[in-house]
C-alpha positions in Angstrom: 0.0 0.0 0.0 1.2 3.5 -0.9 0.3 6.2 1.5 0.7 10.0 1.2 0.9 11.5 4.7 -1.6 14.1 5.8 -0.2 15.2 9.1 -0.8 14.0 12.6 -3.6 11.4 12.7 -6.6 12.0 14.9 -6.3 15.8 15.3 -9.0 18.2 14.2 -7.2 19.5 11.2 -6.6 15.9 9.9 -10.3 15.2 9.9 -10.5 13.2 13.1 -14.1 12.4 14.0 -15.5 14.3 11.1 -15.0 11.4 8.6 -12.6 10.3 6.0 -9.4 12.3 5.8 -7.2 13.1 2.9 -4.9 10.4 4.3 -7.7 7.9 3.6 -8.5 9.4 0.2 -4.9 9.2 -1.0 -4.4 5.6 -0.2 -3.7 3.5 -3.3 -2.5 0.0 -4.0 -2.8 -3.3 -2.2 -6.4 -4.1 -3.4 -8.5 -4.6 -6.4 -9.7 -1.0 -6.1 -6.3 0.3 -6.9 -6.4 4.1 -7.4 -10.1 4.4 -6.5 -9.9 6.9 -3.7 -7.6 9.4 -5.4 -9.2 8.8 -8.8 -12.6 9.6 -7.3 -11.1 12.9 -6.0 -10.0 13.9 -9.5 -13.4 12.9 -10.9 -15.1 15.0 -8.3 -12.9 17.9 -9.2 -13.6 17.6 -12.9 -17.4 17.6 -12.4 -17.3 20.9 -10.7 -19.8 23.4 -12.0 -18.7 27.0 -12.6 -20.7 30.1 -13.3 -19.3 31.9 -16.3 -18.5 35.5 -15.8 -15.7 37.9 -14.9 -13.4 39.7 -17.2 -11.5 43.0 -16.8 -8.0 43.7 -15.5 -6.2 40.7 -14.0 -8.9 38.2 -15.0 -7.5 34.7 -15.3 -3.9 35.8 -15.0 -3.1 33.4 -12.2 -2.5 29.6 -12.6 -1.2 29.3 -9.1 -1.6 30.9 -5.7 1.0 31.2 -2.9 -0.5 32.4 0.4 2.2 33.5 2.9 0.0 33.6 5.9 1.5 35.6 8.7 -0.5 33.9 11.4 -0.8 35.9 14.6 -1.2 39.5 13.2 2.1 41.3 12.5 2.5 45.0 13.4 2.2 47.1 10.3 3.7 50.0 12.1 7.0 48.1 12.8 7.4 46.5 9.4 6.0 48.2 6.3 4.0 51.2 7.3 6.2 53.4 9.5 4.9 56.7 10.9 6.9 59.8 11.8 5.9 62.8 13.8 3.5 60.8 16.0 3.3 60.4 19.8 5.9 58.3 21.5 3.4 55.6 22.4 2.6 55.2 18.7 6.0 55.6 17.0 8.1 52.5 16.2 11.6 52.3 17.5 12.7 51.2 14.1 13.8 53.9 11.6 12.2 54.2 8.2 14.2 53.2 5.1 13.6 53.8 1.4 12.3 51.0 -0.8 12.6 50.3 -4.5 9.2 52.0 -4.9 9.1 55.8 -5.1 7.6 57.3 -2.0 7.3 54.0 -0.1 9.2 53.4 3.1 9.6 50.3 5.2 11.0 49.9 8.6 14.7 48.9 8.9 13.4 45.5 9.9 12.8 44.6 6.2 15.9 45.7 4.2 15.9 42.8 1.7 12.2 43.1 1.0 12.6 46.9 0.6 14.9 46.1 -2.3 12.3 44.1 -4.2 9.1 46.1 -3.9 9.4 46.9 -7.6 7.9 43.4 -8.1 4.8 43.9 -5.8 2.0 46.2 -4.7 1.7 47.2 -1.0 -1.8 47.6 0.3 -1.8 50.0 3.2 -5.5 50.1 3.7 -6.6 46.6 4.7 -9.5 47.1 7.1 -12.6 45.6 8.6 -14.8 46.4 11.7 -15.0 43.3 13.8 -18.2 41.6 14.8 -16.8 39.5 17.5 -13.6 39.2 15.4 -11.1 40.7 17.9 -9.3 37.4 18.4 -7.5 35.2 16.0 -9.7 32.2 15.3 -12.7 34.0 13.9 -10.5 36.5 12.0 -8.6 33.6 10.4 -11.9 31.9 9.5 -13.0 35.1 7.8 -10.0 35.6 5.6 -9.6 31.9 4.7 -13.3 31.3 3.8 -14.7 34.7 3.0 -17.4 34.4 5.6 -18.0 35.6 9.1 -18.6 32.7 11.5 -22.2 32.4 12.7 -21.2 31.7 16.4 -18.4 33.5 18.1 -17.7 33.3 21.8 -16.9 36.5 23.7 -13.3 35.6 23.5 -13.5 35.5 19.7 -12.6 31.8 19.6 -14.7 29.3 17.6 -15.5 25.6 17.9 -13.1 23.1 16.2 -13.5 22.4 12.4 -16.9 21.0 11.4 -18.3 19.4 8.2 -20.7 22.4 7.8 -17.9 25.0 7.8 -17.4 27.2 4.8 -14.6 25.9 2.7 -11.1 27.2 2.6 -10.6 29.3 -0.6 -8.0 26.8 -1.8 -10.5 24.0 -1.6 -12.9 26.0 -3.7 -10.2 26.6 -6.3 -9.2 22.9 -6.2 -12.7 21.9 -7.1 -13.2 24.5 -9.8 -9.7 24.6 -11.2 -8.1 21.2 -10.6 -4.4 21.0 -11.7 -3.5 20.4 -15.3 -1.0 17.7 -14.4 -1.1 14.9 -11.8 -0.2 16.9 -8.8 -1.6 17.7 -5.3 -4.1 20.6 -5.9 -3.8 22.3 -2.5 -1.0 22.0 0.1 -0.9 23.6 3.5 2.4 23.7 5.5 4.3 23.5 7.9 1.7 23.6 10.7 -2.0 24.1 11.1 -4.0 27.3 11.6 -4.3 27.5 15.4 -5.3 29.6 18.3 -4.9 27.9 21.7 -6.7 24.5 21.4 -8.7 25.4 18.3 -6.8 23.7 15.6 -7.5 23.9 11.8 -10.5 26.2 11.9 -10.8 27.8 8.4 -8.3 25.4 7.0 -10.6 22.6 5.7 -12.9 22.0 2.8 -15.9 22.2 5.1 -19.1 21.4 3.3 -17.3 20.5 0.1 -16.2 17.3 1.8 -12.8 15.8 2.7 -11.9 15.1 -0.9 -11.1 18.8 -1.2 -9.2 19.2 2.1 -5.7 20.5 1.8 -2.8 18.1 1.8 -1.3 18.9 5.2 2.5 18.7 5.1 3.1 19.2 8.7 6.9 18.8 8.9 9.6 21.4 9.3 11.1 22.1 5.9 14.2 23.4 7.6 14.8 20.0 9.1 15.1 16.5 7.8 11.9 16.0 5.9 10.7 12.4 5.9 9.8 11.5 2.3 9.5 7.7 2.9 5.7 7.7 2.6 6.0 9.2 -0.9 7.9 6.2 -2.1 6.8 2.8 -3.3 7.1 0.2 -0.6 9.6 -2.5 -1.4 6.9 -5.1 -1.7 5.0 -3.1 -4.4 7.2 -2.3 -7.3 6.5 0.3 -9.9 6.3 -2.4 -12.6 3.7 -4.2 -10.5 1.5 -1.1 -10.3 1.9 -0.4 -14.0 0.8 -4.0 -14.8 -2.2 -3.6 -12.6 -3.1 -0.3 -14.4 -2.9 -2.0 -17.8 -5.1 -4.9 -16.6 -7.6 -2.5 -15.2 -7.6 -0.6 -18.5 -8.5 -3.8 -20.3 -11.3 -4.6 -17.8 -12.6 -1.1 -18.1 -12.5 -1.2 -21.9 -14.6 -4.4 -21.9 -17.4 -3.0 -19.8 -20.6 -2.2 -21.6 -21.3 1.5 -22.0 -24.4 1.3 -19.8 -22.3 -0.3 -17.0 -19.7 2.4 -17.4 -22.4 5.1 -17.0 -23.7 3.7 -13.8 -20.5 2.3 -12.2 -19.2 5.0 -10.0 -16.2 2.9 -9.3 -15.2 2.6 -13.0 -11.5 3.3 -13.4 -11.1 6.0 -16.1 -8.8 8.9 -16.9 -9.1 10.2 -13.4 -7.8 7.0 -11.9 -5.0 7.2 -14.4 -4.1 10.6 -13.0 -4.0 9.1 -9.6 -1.6 6.5 -10.7 0.5 9.1 -12.5 0.8 11.2 -9.4 2.2 8.2 -7.5 4.3 6.7 -10.3 5.8 9.9 -11.6 7.3 10.9 -8.3 6.2 14.5 -9.0 5.0 15.2 -5.5 7.9 13.5 -3.8 10.4 15.5 -5.9 8.6 18.8 -5.2 8.9 18.3 -1.4 12.6 17.4 -1.6 14.6 20.6 -0.9 17.9 18.7 -1.2 17.6 19.2 -4.9 18.1 22.9 -4.5 21.6 24.5 -4.3 22.8 25.6 -0.9 23.2 29.1 -2.1 19.5 29.4 -2.9 18.5 27.8 0.3 20.7 30.3 2.2 19.0 33.2 0.3 15.6 32.2 1.4 16.9 31.8 5.0 17.7 28.7 6.9 14.6 28.8 9.0 11.2 27.2 8.8 9.5 30.2 7.1 12.2 30.6 4.5 12.5 26.9 3.6 8.7 26.6 3.6 8.5 29.3 0.9 11.2 27.6 -1.1 9.1 24.4 -0.9 6.0 26.4 -2.0 7.9 27.6 -5.1 8.8 24.0 -5.9 5.2 22.9 -5.4 3.7 25.5 -7.8 6.5 24.7 -10.3 5.4 21.1 -10.2 1.8 22.1 -10.9 0.2 22.6 -7.5 -2.7 25.1 -7.7 -2.6 26.6 -4.2 0.1 26.5 -1.5 -0.4 28.1 1.9 2.6 28.7 4.0 1.5 29.4 7.5 3.8 31.4 9.8 5.2 28.6 11.9 3.7 29.5 15.3 0.4 29.2 17.1 -1.5 32.5 16.4 -1.5 33.5 20.1 1.9 32.0 20.9 4.9 33.4 22.7 6.3 36.4 20.7 9.8 35.8 22.1 9.8 32.4 20.4 8.2 32.8 17.0 4.7 34.3 17.3 3.5 37.7 15.9 1.1 38.1 18.8 3.2 40.9 20.4 1.0 41.9 23.4 4.3 42.3 25.2 7.9 42.8 24.0 6.8 44.0 20.6 10.1 45.4 19.4 12.7 42.8 20.4 11.1 39.8 18.7 10.4 41.8 15.5 14.0 43.0 15.4 15.7 39.7 16.2 13.3 37.0 15.0 10.2 37.9 12.9 11.6 40.7 10.8 14.7 38.9 9.6 12.7 35.7 8.8 10.0 37.5 7.0 12.6 39.6 5.2 14.8 36.8 3.8 11.9 34.4 3.1 9.6 36.7 1.2 12.3 38.6 -0.6 13.9 35.3 -1.6 10.6 34.0 -2.9 9.8 37.1 -5.1 13.3 37.2 -6.6 13.4 33.4 -7.2 9.9 33.4 -8.8 10.8 36.3 -11.0 14.0 34.7 -12.2 12.2 31.5 -13.1 9.3 33.3 -14.9 6.8 31.9 -12.4 5.7 35.3 -11.0 3.8 36.0 -14.3 1.4 33.2 -13.5 1.5 33.0 -9.7 -0.4 35.3 -7.4 1.6 35.8 -4.2 0.0 37.2 -1.0 1.5 38.0 2.3 -1.0 39.0 5.0 -2.1 38.3 8.6 -5.5 38.2 10.1 -5.1 41.8 11.4 -2.4 44.3 12.4 -1.4 45.6 15.8 -2.8 48.6 17.7 -1.1 52.0 17.0 -1.1 52.9 20.6 1.2 50.8 22.8 0.0 49.2 26.1 -3.7 49.6 25.5 -6.4 46.9 25.3 -8.5 46.7 22.1 -9.5 43.1 22.3 -9.9 42.4 26.0 -6.4 41.0 26.2 -3.9 42.3 28.8 -1.1 44.3 27.1 2.3 45.3 28.5 3.5 48.9 28.1 5.8 47.7 25.3 3.1 45.6 23.5 0.5 46.2 20.8 -2.9 44.6 20.8 -5.0 43.3 17.9 -6.0 45.9 15.3 -8.3 44.9 12.4 -9.2 48.5 11.5 -6.1 49.2 9.4 -3.1 47.0 8.4 -0.9 46.1 5.5 -0.7 43.3 2.9 1.7 42.5 0.0 0.4 41.2 -3.3 2.5 40.3 -6.4 2.5 38.4 -9.6 -0.2 37.4 -12.1 -0.7 40.9 -13.5 -0.5 42.8 -10.2 1.0 46.3 -10.6 4.7 46.4 -9.8 6.3 49.0 -7.6 2.9 50.3 -6.6 1.1 51.3 -3.4 -2.7 50.9 -3.1 -4.6 52.7 -0.4 -3.2 54.8 2.4 -3.4 54.8 6.1 -4.0 57.8 8.2 -1.2 59.7 10.2 -1.1 57.1 12.9 -1.9 53.9 11.0 -5.2 53.7 12.8 -7.6 53.7 9.8 -7.6 53.9 6.0 -7.3 57.4 4.6 -7.9 56.1 1.0 -9.3 53.0 -0.7 -10.1 50.6 2.2 -9.8 47.0 1.3 -11.8 44.4 3.2 -10.1 41.0 3.5 -13.1 39.4 1.7 -12.5 41.7 -1.2 -8.9 40.5 -1.3 -10.3 36.9 -1.5 -12.6 37.9 -4.3 -9.5 39.3 -6.1 -7.8 35.9 -5.7 -10.8 34.1 -7.4 -10.8 36.8 -10.1 -7.1 36.3 -10.8 -7.8 32.6 -11.2 -10.5 33.3 -13.7 -13.3 32.3 -11.3 -16.2 34.7 -10.8 -16.3 35.4 -7.1 -20.1 35.2 -7.2 -20.0 31.6 -8.5 -22.6 29.6 -6.6 -21.7 26.4 -4.9 -24.1 24.1 -2.9 -23.5 23.6 0.8 -24.1 20.4 2.9 -27.8 21.2 2.9 -27.9 21.7 -0.8 -28.4 25.4 -0.4 -26.8 27.8 -2.8 -23.8 29.9 -1.5 -21.6 32.3 -3.3 -17.9 31.9 -3.1 -17.7 35.3 -1.6 -20.0 38.2 -1.3 -17.6 40.9 -2.5 -16.2 42.4 -5.6 -12.5 42.0 -6.6 -10.2 45.0 -6.3 -9.3 45.1 -10.0 -7.4 48.4 -9.5 -4.6 46.2 -8.1 -3.9 44.9 -11.6 -2.1 46.6 -14.5 -3.8 47.2 -17.8 
């Protein structure tokens, strides 16, 4: 039996009690139903219905998406939207530096990224007014699915993932735009979306069913990645699988047309794609960073975030539609270890940990993608679920904040977008004098999600049916087409 790993078994994000997981769906070999589960997944994807529409700037420019998800909420004021001539309890300790984009300054925490802003657009006006979304879980759910959760506790946390959740945007794309080659359609790495003990919320296929869940690659790409499960087991040779495939082709060809029409288990071209995925070694090769030169790995940064982005580039290069690289820390984790949640000690971690990792990883990705010609067809986003409060030491979410900490701030923050026709060396929107609210062109995170669908050539108002067979739009927002060039 060949098994592709899906992360820790039994946890919420792996499916757990909610039914069959992607681990189950990606099992092939060892029985007369060789290739059925994965083949069924491809067949489901190919049957997806899509509403025709769209057009305009940026329409259909993207073949792939890389979401650099800065889980935990990075401080826009201490990274890429510095403010001067502001009170001491607002001003960052980091000095502003020029970037490659005229009139745009970053903090000194991002010198490498400042040198490649000519490849991207910076959005300084991300904004939403929370409806119980002060804390991470609900805010993550919103940006990943395009919908506000129905039930939010006073703390802002949600219940664990459930089958009736709205699907992750990558799951929607996987269904409507399956890969052109035998490749995993959606990969999430290197750890789940998580706040406290709520794991994986917003990171599943929800009512689309587990066939469209992400492939969860929960290993540290900066460590020794175990690829054994991607290989044929010794007792099942490649020749043996190919012989089985040829035999199944003969059986399938001999079936009467009526039987083919009613036999949901008939092995057809989708099962062949399942076999090709295993036999070609495409996925295994994509996860293998040892194939990259040391100099390039050094450029991305020898840390989890940097090596994860290098893995993301390899995955889209191999044909993966959507890759989400989560910032490798629990959303509300310890900021002195690796979390963006800087309720205390805001400046030290950003200077010594977060800033350098974000800087080398994201700059390395943009340069590498550009040099390989991948940026033309890949939409890259870097964003958190919110920013941090302009005023130090105040509580905006009910959390305790130290005098040197910033609280959650959804009212105004920054995102980076690049590739797939996005304007280069551009700034969209503007924050006010203290980075507290948008002064021009506010962008709701759901609008940014609509822009992702638009770039993929998918009308954001496309209707899908939920678990109760009720119609639901992908998102209820219009894309921000002004982000794209002509």
